[in-house]
C-alpha positions in Angstrom: -17.5 -17.8 19.3 -15.7 -19.1 22.4 -15.9 -17.3 25.7 -12.1 -17.2 25.8 -11.9 -15.4 22.5 -14.4 -12.9 23.7 -12.4 -12.3 26.8 -9.2 -11.8 24.8 -11.1 -9.3 22.6 -11.9 -7.3 25.8 -8.2 -7.5 26.9 -7.1 -6.1 23.5 -9.6 -3.2 23.7 -8.2 -2.3 27.1 -4.6 -2.5 25.9 -5.6 -0.4 22.9 -7.0 2.3 25.2 -3.7 2.3 27.1 -1.9 3.0 23.8 -4.3 5.7 22.8 -3.9 7.4 26.1 -0.3 8.0 25.0 -0.9 8.6 21.3 -1.4 12.3 21.2 1.2 13.1 23.9 5.0 13.6 23.6 5.8 9.9 24.0 9.2 9.0 25.5 11.1 6.7 23.1 14.0 4.4 24.1 16.1 2.1 22.0 16.3 -1.6 22.8 19.3 -3.8 22.3 18.2 -4.7 18.7 18.0 -1.0 17.9 14.2 -1.1 17.6 12.2 1.6 19.4 10.1 1.0 22.5 7.7 3.6 24.1 5.7 4.0 27.3 2.7 2.9 25.2 4.3 -0.5 24.4 5.0 -1.0 28.1 1.5 0.2 29.3 -0.2 -2.1 26.8 2.0 -5.0 27.8 1.2 -4.5 31.5 -2.6 -4.7 30.8 -2.3 -7.8 28.6 0.0 -9.8 31.0 -2.1 -8.9 34.0 -5.3 -10.1 32.4 -3.8 -13.3 30.8 -2.4 -14.3 34.2 -5.9 -14.0 35.6 -7.7 -15.7 32.8 -5.3 -18.6 32.2 -2.8 -18.8 35.0 -1.5 -22.2 33.8 -0.7 -20.9 30.3 2.8 -19.2 30.0 3.2 -16.0 28.1 5.9 -14.9 25.6 5.6 -11.2 24.9 7.9 -8.9 23.0 8.1 -6.5 26.0 8.6 -9.0 28.8 11.7 -11.1 29.7 11.9 -13.9 27.2 11.9 -17.4 28.6 14.9 -19.6 27.4 14.3 -22.3 24.9 15.3 -25.0 27.5 12.0 -24.1 29.2 9.9 -23.0 26.2 10.5 -26.3 24.4 8.3 -28.0 26.9 5.3 -25.6 26.5 2.3 -27.4 24.8 0.4 -24.1 24.8 1.4 -20.5 25.3 0.3 -16.9 24.7 2.3 -15.0 22.1 1.9 -11.3 22.4 3.0 -8.1 20.7 1.4 -5.3 22.8 2.1 -2.7 20.2 3.0 -4.0 16.7 4.1 -1.2 14.5 5.8 1.1 17.0 7.3 3.1 14.1 3.8 3.7 12.7 2.6 4.7 16.2 5.4 7.3 16.3 4.5 8.5 12.8 0.9 8.8 14.0 -0.6 7.2 10.9 -2.8 4.8 12.8 -1.3 1.6 11.3 -0.4 -0.1 14.5 -2.0 -3.1 16.3 -2.4 -5.1 19.5 -1.6 -8.7 18.8 -2.6 -11.6 21.1 -2.4 -15.2 20.0 -2.9 -18.6 21.7 -0.3 -21.1 20.4 -1.0 -24.9 20.7 1.6 -27.4 19.6 3.3 -24.7 17.5 0.3 -23.4 15.7 -1.8 -20.2 16.4 -5.4 -21.4 17.2 -7.1 -18.3 18.6 -6.2 -14.6 18.1 -7.2 -11.0 18.2 -5.6 -8.2 16.2 -6.9 -4.8 17.4 -6.1 -1.5 15.6 -7.2 1.1 18.2 -6.6 4.2 16.1 -8.7 2.7 13.2 -11.5 1.4 15.4 -11.2 -2.1 14.0 -10.6 -5.5 15.5 -10.1 -8.8 13.8 -10.8 -12.1 15.6 -10.1 -15.7 14.6 -10.7 -19.1 16.2 -8.9 -21.3 13.8 -12.0 -22.0 11.7 -13.7 -18.6 11.2 -12.7 -15.0 11.3 -14.6 -11.8 12.0 -14.1 -8.0 11.7 -15.4 -5.9 14.5 -16.2 -2.2 14.0 -18.5 0.3 15.5 -21.1 -0.9 13.1 -21.0 -4.4 14.5 -19.3 -7.8 13.8 -19.2 -9.5 10.5 -17.5 -12.7 9.2 -14.7 -12.3 6.7 -13.2 -14.6 4.1 -10.4 -14.5 1.6 -11.2 -13.7 -2.0 -9.5 -14.6 -5.3 -9.6 -12.0 -8.1 -8.2 -11.8 -11.6 -5.7 -9.0 -10.9 -4.5 -9.7 -7.3 -3.5 -7.1 -4.8 -0.1 -7.6 -3.1 0.4 -6.0 0.3 3.8 -5.0 1.6 5.5 -3.4 4.5 5.5 0.4 4.8 8.5 0.5 7.1 10.5 -2.5 6.0 10.9 -2.6 2.2 12.7 -5.6 0.8 14.9 -5.8 -2.3 13.6 -9.3 -2.9 10.0 -8.0 -3.4 10.7 -6.9 -7.0 11.7 -10.5 -8.0 8.5 -11.9 -6.4 6.3 -9.3 -8.2 7.9 -10.0 -11.5 7.1 -13.7 -11.2 3.6 -13.0 -10.1 2.7 -11.0 -13.2 -0.1 -8.4 -13.4 -1.0 -7.1 -10.0 -1.8 -4.1 -7.8 0.4 -3.0 -4.9 -0.4 -1.5 -1.6 1.6 -0.8 1.6 0.5 -0.9 5.2 2.1 -1.2 8.6 2.1 -3.9 11.3 -0.1 -7.0 11.2 -2.7 -5.2 9.2 -1.2 -6.9 6.2 -2.5 -10.3 7.3 -5.9 -8.7 8.0 -6.2 -7.3 4.5 -5.7 -10.8 3.0 -8.2 -12.2 5.5 -10.8 -9.6 4.4 -10.2 -10.3 0.7 -8.9 -6.8 0.1 -5.5 -8.2 -0.8 -4.5 -11.7 -2.1 -0.8 -12.0 -1.3 1.5 -10.8 1.5 5.1 -12.0 0.8 7.3 -11.2 3.8 10.9 -11.3 2.6 12.4 -9.3 5.4 12.9 -10.0 9.1 10.0 -10.4 11.5 9.7 -11.9 15.0 7.3 -14.5 16.3 5.2 -12.0 18.1 4.8 -9.9 14.9 3.1 -12.7 13.0 1.2 -15.2 15.2 -2.0 -13.3 15.7 -2.2 -12.1 12.1 -1.5 -15.6 10.9 -4.3 -17.0 12.9 -6.7 -14.4 11.5 -5.6 -15.0 7.9 -5.8 -18.8 8.3 -9.2 -18.6 10.0 -10.4 -16.7 7.0 -9.1 -19.4 4.6 -5.7 -18.1 3.7 -2.5 -20.2 3.7 0.6 -19.0 5.6 3.7 -20.9 4.6 7.4 -20.7 4.2 8.7 -20.5 0.6 9.4 -24.2 0.7 5.6 -24.8 1.4 6.2 -25.8 5.1 3.9 -24.1 7.6 5.1 -21.1 9.6 5.1 -22.6 13.1 6.1 -21.4 16.6 7.6 -24.4 18.4 11.2 -23.5 17.9 14.2 -21.9 19.6 14.7 -19.1 17.1 12.5 -16.1 17.8 13.3 -14.6 14.3 11.0 -15.8 11.6 12.1 -17.1 8.2 10.6 -15.5 5.1 7.0 -16.5 4.4 4.0 -16.0 2.1 0.4 -15.3 3.0 -1.8 -16.3 0.1 -5.6 -16.4 -0.5 -5.1 -19.7 -2.3 
């Protein structure tokens, strides 16, 4: 595994610790312009990540949910950039159910090519380099791979249910259903614990890039419903609907 990926893993661990330092306290919550919540944990993790990325790769720009967003007139010229969600699943963090993550992805020519997804409350980290994916726990690090089964498991959002999900499930046929927060849905497909993750509600670029890299590194496909790839060289920060599949 590359030295850069290992360095990003360490950055994610430090950001996760910053989040956990706030986890059991009375966290101050503010509302952003889009009505989504932001906490001191989001901002503390963001500060850790941005500081380290600037030191590690000073020539690679950063697009983070919790930093000022560079305009498209400048972003359109980026060949590579870091795409960061310092605390994905803020609602899960506030509910204290552990289903939140640190997402850090390196984007090259619109595609995520290296990523770490860290779930500090669960003690799990997923890493991907575009070709292989791993799960890191206290027991060690092991490679992970997608898995096809006769009765597939579909994973959906705990906090953002979609009325279009019922139609997808009817077309799929026999299946099992599970719900989980944040980018953990990508990771369940990557591990082979789920086979499909249809996202039919809104997500932002930083919500998906790291999870997409983990899933694709483990052999999954991540596409729009017209079969085009979900890519990140675009002006619009809001993602279209997409499907993560083990096939």
